[in-house]
GUVO-237893 format. One record per residue (C-alpha): residue number from 1; residue in one letter; x, y, z. Coordinates in pm, 1 decimal. Example, Ala and Ser with C-alpha at 12.3 -4.5 7.8 and 13.67 -1.06 7.14 Angstrom:
BEGIN
R pos code       px       py       pz
R   1    a   1230.0   -450.0    780.0
R   2    s   1367.0   -106.0    714.0
***
This chain:
BEGIN
R pos code       px       py       pz
R   1    m   -636.0    524.2   2073.9
R   2    h   -814.4    263.3   1859.3
R   3    a  -1008.9     29.1   2066.8
R   4    l   -832.0   -269.1   1916.8
R   5    v   -500.5   -154.0   2037.7
R   6    n   -636.7    -66.0   2384.0
R   7    n   -768.0   -441.2   2399.7
R   8    l   -444.2   -573.4   2277.9
R   9    l   -249.6   -384.4   2538.0
R  10    k   -481.8   -469.7   2822.3
R  11    t   -465.5   -843.1   2719.8
R  12    l    -82.1   -822.1   2710.3
R  13    r    -36.9   -645.1   3033.4
R  14    g   -279.2   -897.8   3207.0
R  15    h    -83.1  -1207.5   3078.2
R  16    t    139.8  -1401.4   3306.7
R  17    l    416.2  -1437.8   3049.1
R  18    v    453.0  -1057.5   2982.1
R  19    e    688.5   -851.0   3216.2
R  20    n    624.9   -524.6   3036.8
R  21    v    468.3   -370.9   2723.8
R  22    r    590.2    -83.9   2495.6
R  23    l    393.7     69.3   2216.6
R  24    i    678.5    126.8   1978.2
R  25    n    477.7    267.9   1674.0
R  26    y    122.6    395.2   1648.0
R  27    d    -23.1    547.1   1329.7
R  28    e   -388.0    596.5   1291.4
R  29    t   -556.7    792.2    994.7
R  30    p   -924.7    930.4    984.2
R  31    f   -966.1    690.7    683.0
R  32    g   -948.9    378.3    903.4
R  33    r   -584.3    283.7    844.7
R  34    l   -386.4    162.7   1157.9
R  35    e    -28.1     67.3   1176.3
R  36    v     90.5    -51.9   1522.5
R  37    k    406.4   -216.3   1663.8
R  38    i    407.4   -342.4   2009.3
R  39    r    712.4   -505.2   2182.8
R  40    c    686.7   -696.0   2511.4
R  41    c    959.1   -833.3   2739.2
R  42    l    873.3  -1181.9   2850.7
R  43    s   1037.4  -1404.0   3120.2
R  44    g   1363.4  -1550.2   3032.6
R  45    h   1507.9  -1272.7   2829.9
R  46    y   1249.2  -1336.5   2550.9
R  47    q   1067.6  -1071.6   2358.5
R  48    l    737.0  -1076.9   2162.4
R  49    q    688.1   -818.0   1888.5
R  50    i    331.1   -758.4   1728.3
R  51    w    311.3   -575.3   1407.1
R  52    l    -38.9   -491.0   1269.4
R  53    h   -131.3   -285.1    946.9
R  54    y   -512.3   -272.9    945.8
R  55    e   -735.9   -119.2    683.6
R  56    p  -1117.8   -138.1    663.4
R  57    n  -1087.6   -426.6    408.9
R  58    a   -738.2   -580.7    489.5
R  59    l   -526.8   -683.0    780.5
R  60    d   -150.9   -772.0    764.6
R  61    y      6.9   -892.1   1074.5
R  62    a    322.5  -1055.4   1223.3
R  63    y    381.3  -1190.8   1560.1
R  64    q    746.9  -1282.1   1634.2
R  65    l    910.8  -1428.9   1954.1
R  66    f   1279.6  -1365.2   1960.3
R  67    t   1590.3  -1304.7   2165.8
R  68    d   1900.1  -1190.1   1950.3
R  69    q   1737.3  -1390.7   1668.9
R  70    p   1394.1  -1493.3   1553.8
R  71    l   1255.0  -1796.2   1728.5
R  72    l    875.3  -1835.6   1650.0
R  73    r    690.4  -1630.5   1390.3
R  74    w    336.9  -1615.3   1252.5
R  75    d    230.8  -1400.3    970.7
R  76    n      4.8  -1359.0    684.9
R  77    a    240.5  -1245.6    411.7
R  78    p    126.7  -1441.7     85.7
R  79    h    458.6  -1625.4     51.5
R  80    y    321.2  -1980.2     85.7
R  81    p     -0.1  -2018.4   -121.5
R  82    n     14.5  -2401.9   -121.8
R  83    l    -43.1  -2422.3    252.4
R  84    a   -408.1  -2516.9    341.6
R  85    t   -410.9  -2206.0    577.9
R  86    a   -267.8  -1963.6    335.9
R  87    p   -184.0  -1688.0    364.3
R  88    h   -162.3  -1762.7    747.2
R  89    h    157.9  -1950.6    826.9
R  90    f    403.2  -2021.3   1096.3
R  91    h    790.9  -2034.7   1111.2
R  92    d    930.3  -2242.0   1383.8
R  93    e   1273.4  -2186.6   1547.9
R  94    n   1456.6  -2375.1   1246.6
R  95    n   1260.6  -2150.6   1006.4
R  96    k   1049.5  -2444.0    892.6
R  97    v    712.8  -2308.2    757.2
R  98    s    392.6  -2484.3    829.7
R  99    e     25.3  -2418.3    865.2
R 100    s    -98.6  -2160.1   1115.9
R 101    q   -383.8  -2158.3   1367.0
R 102    l   -418.7  -1795.3   1326.2
R 103    v   -713.8  -1657.5   1118.3
R 104    g   -670.9  -1285.1   1111.2
R 105    n   -886.8  -1199.3   1425.2
R 106    v   -634.1  -1003.5   1616.5
R 107    l   -753.3  -1072.2   1974.7
R 108    q   -828.4  -1425.6   1922.4
R 109    d   -500.6  -1482.3   1752.1
R 110    l   -295.1  -1313.5   2017.7
R 111    n   -448.1  -1553.8   2279.0
R 112    v   -329.4  -1861.2   2033.9
R 113    v     21.5  -1703.4   2008.0
R 114    l     50.1  -1660.1   2381.9
R 115    l    -50.9  -2011.4   2437.1
R 116    e    171.5  -2149.3   2189.1
R 117    i    462.2  -1945.6   2325.8
R 118    r    386.0  -2083.9   2678.4
R 119    k    385.6  -2438.2   2531.5
R 120    w    716.2  -2387.9   2352.5
R 121    l    878.3  -2231.0   2672.6
R 122    d    751.4  -2524.1   2888.7
R 123    i    900.8  -2762.4   2654.0
R 124    k   1243.7  -2575.4   2649.5
R 125    d   1223.7  -2585.9   3035.9
R 126    i   1178.1  -2966.7   3025.3
R 127    l   1476.3  -2996.1   2786.0
R 128    k   1683.9  -2792.1   3004.9
R 129    g   1615.0  -2970.0   3333.4
***
């Protein structure tokens, strides 16, 4: 298995938010192409899905927190060229699009996503209680 995927799985399995991790899709070619989909169950019936399409000179990604509907999403599809961080962007739970802290470094970005999910969940807990 590709070292990047091993590192992703190790990071996810070691994180306090993550209850379990499943590798949904894994496709690697001898030419350096890699496509991966990982799904994690988080506490509180939330799920995190990570999709990566990696080639030697390009990376497409999407991270999504969801239940029965999308809640928080980060991706780099080139849909919002006017954002300062384009193509990187973020969709909040109301589908409002804004600049993203992600830069296309998968392991660094995963840590940012997990931190932002933790902050979002903490706010949800405050609002509930």
